[in-house]
C-alpha positions as CSV (number, residue, x, y, z in Angstrom):
1,M,8.7,-5.4,53.2
2,V,11.1,-6.8,50.6
3,K,10.8,-3.5,48.5
4,M,11.9,-1.5,51.6
5,L,14.7,-3.9,52.4
6,C,16.1,-3.5,48.9
7,R,15.6,0.3,48.9
8,F,17.5,0.3,52.1
9,L,20.3,-1.8,50.7
10,L,20.6,0.2,47.7
11,K,20.9,3.4,49.9
12,L,23.4,1.8,52.2
13,W,25.6,0.8,49.1
14,G,25.3,4.5,48.1
15,F,23.5,3.9,44.7
16,K,20.8,6.3,43.3
17,V,18.5,5.7,40.6
18,T,18.0,8.3,37.8
19,G,16.0,8.6,34.4
20,P,12.4,8.0,33.6
21,N,10.4,5.2,35.0
22,P,10.9,2.1,32.6
23,E,7.6,0.6,33.5
24,V,5.7,3.0,31.4
25,V,6.5,0.7,28.6
26,P,5.1,-2.8,29.0
27,K,7.5,-4.6,26.6
28,K,11.1,-3.8,26.3
29,V,14.7,-5.0,26.2
30,Y,17.0,-3.5,28.9
31,A,20.5,-3.2,27.6
32,V,22.6,-3.0,30.8
33,Y,26.0,-1.8,30.5
34,P,28.8,-2.5,31.7
35,H,29.0,-6.1,33.0
36,T,32.2,-6.4,34.6
37,S,31.5,-8.1,38.0
38,N,29.3,-10.6,39.8
39,W,28.1,-7.6,41.6
40,D,26.2,-6.4,38.7
41,F,23.7,-9.3,39.4
42,L,23.2,-8.3,43.0
43,L,22.6,-4.6,41.9
44,G,20.1,-5.8,39.3
45,I,18.2,-8.0,41.8
46,L,18.2,-5.1,44.3
47,L,16.7,-2.9,41.6
48,K,14.1,-5.5,40.5
49,F,12.5,-5.5,44.0
50,A,13.3,-1.9,45.2
51,M,11.7,0.0,42.1
52,P,9.9,-2.5,41.7
53,I,10.4,-3.5,38.0
54,D,9.2,-6.7,36.3
55,V,12.1,-8.1,34.6
56,N,13.7,-11.3,33.5
57,Y,17.4,-11.9,32.7
58,I,19.3,-14.4,30.7
59,A,22.3,-16.2,32.0
60,K,24.5,-19.3,30.9
61,D,22.8,-22.5,31.8
62,S,25.6,-23.7,34.1
63,L,24.3,-21.3,36.7
64,F,20.8,-23.0,36.8
65,R,22.1,-26.3,38.2
66,W,21.1,-27.6,41.5
67,P,20.9,-26.2,44.2
68,H,21.2,-22.5,43.2
69,G,19.3,-23.0,39.8
70,I,16.0,-22.8,41.9
71,L,16.8,-19.4,43.2
72,F,18.0,-18.0,39.9
73,R,14.7,-19.1,38.2
74,K,12.7,-17.6,41.1
75,L,14.6,-14.3,40.6
76,G,13.5,-14.2,36.9
77,G,16.4,-16.1,35.3
78,I,16.2,-18.0,32.0
79,P,19.0,-20.3,31.2
80,V,20.8,-20.2,27.8
81,D,23.0,-22.9,26.3
82,R,25.6,-20.8,24.6
83,S,27.3,-23.7,23.1
84,K,24.4,-24.3,20.7
85,N,23.4,-22.2,17.8
86,N,19.6,-22.4,18.4
87,N,18.4,-19.2,16.9
88,F,18.4,-17.4,20.2
89,V,17.1,-14.1,18.7
90,D,14.1,-15.5,17.1
91,T,13.2,-17.6,20.3
92,M,13.5,-14.6,22.4
93,A,11.7,-12.2,20.0
94,N,8.8,-14.8,19.8
95,L,8.5,-14.8,23.7
96,Y,7.3,-11.1,23.3
97,N,4.3,-12.1,21.2
98,K,3.0,-14.4,23.9
99,Y,2.8,-11.9,26.7
100,D,1.2,-8.4,27.2
101,K,4.2,-7.4,29.5
102,L,7.7,-8.7,29.1
103,A,11.2,-7.3,29.8
104,F,14.5,-9.0,29.5
105,A,17.8,-7.5,30.8
106,I,20.7,-8.4,28.6
107,S,24.4,-7.3,28.8
108,P,25.5,-6.2,25.4
109,E,28.9,-7.6,26.1
110,G,27.5,-11.0,26.9
111,T,30.0,-11.8,29.5
112,R,32.1,-10.2,32.5
113,K,35.4,-10.6,30.4
114,S,36.8,-7.6,28.5
115,V,35.5,-7.7,24.8
116,S,36.3,-5.7,21.8
117,K,32.7,-5.1,20.7
118,F,29.1,-5.6,21.7
119,K,27.1,-8.7,20.8
120,S,24.2,-7.6,18.8
121,G,21.6,-10.1,20.0
122,F,19.9,-7.4,22.4
123,Y,19.4,-5.3,19.4
124,Y,18.0,-7.7,17.1
125,I,15.7,-9.1,19.8
126,A,14.2,-5.5,20.1
127,V,14.0,-5.2,16.3
128,K,12.2,-8.6,15.7
129,A,9.9,-8.1,18.7
130,K,9.2,-4.5,17.7
131,V,9.9,-3.5,21.2
132,P,12.2,-0.4,22.5
133,I,15.4,-0.7,24.1
134,I,16.0,1.0,27.5
135,L,19.6,1.5,28.0
136,V,20.8,1.1,31.6
137,K,23.9,2.4,33.1
138,F,25.3,0.5,36.1
139,D,27.8,3.3,37.0
140,F,29.8,2.4,40.1
141,G,32.2,5.2,39.7
142,N,29.2,7.6,40.4
143,K,27.1,5.1,42.3
144,V,24.2,5.7,39.8
145,V,21.9,3.5,38.0
146,D,20.4,5.3,35.0
147,Y,17.6,4.5,32.8
148,S,17.3,6.0,29.4
149,E,14.0,6.9,27.5
150,P,12.8,4.1,25.5
151,F,14.9,3.9,22.2
152,Y,13.2,2.4,19.2
153,P,15.9,0.8,17.1
154,T,15.9,1.6,13.3
155,G,16.9,-1.9,12.4
156,V,20.2,-0.9,11.0
157,Y,22.6,-1.8,13.8
158,A,25.7,0.0,12.4
159,D,23.5,3.3,12.4
160,D,22.2,3.0,16.0
161,L,25.6,1.8,17.6
162,P,27.1,5.3,17.9
163,F,23.9,6.5,19.9
164,I,24.2,3.5,22.1
165,I,27.9,3.8,22.7
166,N,27.6,7.6,23.3
167,H,25.0,7.0,25.8
168,F,27.1,4.5,27.8
169,K,30.4,6.7,27.4
170,G,31.9,7.5,30.7
171,T,30.1,4.8,32.7
172,K,32.5,3.0,35.0
173,G,31.8,-0.6,36.0
174,K,32.9,-2.3,39.2
175,N,36.1,-3.4,37.2
176,P,36.4,-0.6,34.7
177,E,39.4,-2.4,33.0
178,L,37.0,-5.1,31.8
179,A,34.5,-2.7,30.0
180,C,34.1,-3.0,26.3
181,Q,36.7,-1.1,24.2
182,W,34.8,1.5,22.3
183,E,37.5,2.3,19.7
184,D,37.6,-1.4,18.7
185,E,33.7,-1.3,18.3
186,F,33.9,1.6,15.9
187,K,36.5,0.3,13.8
188,Q,34.9,-3.0,13.4
189,E,31.4,-1.5,12.6
190,N,32.7,1.2,10.2
191,K,34.7,-1.1,7.9
């Protein structure tokens, strides 16, 4: 019933899903781009139940306070205190060793605000956990959610970044002006 309702809502919203079935890989990191609006969360939740895919997400801990914190946890949310340097990458990577099946959806920008470069945490979590990254486009311009083939990172972020950015080029978020500025990303990585 929930699956059918979520599929109906996606169709009503005008979105279609393309790309391979991401569930063929039991452990993975979803790198979801772009994150420019709160609507991204709703789109992700609809996908979670419509496909269905088993996925958790990470969000700032302030979202997990009473009363809505209960709902966010039920929907797969895991709170993160971004003010502390608590070796987040190691903590997340170690979770993959505890489960036969695990997936986290992470926004490479780390925020809805405009940024000049990606945060590399999603990449290094995948490297440390030895799991692939699935690049996910939330393209509001074309009303498409696209899943890439599993991408196994080499461990050298600067080498893999052009592939990641090229995959996401042309993707329009709900608020395109807030998307990551690619030129700044290349300048910083190629110094």
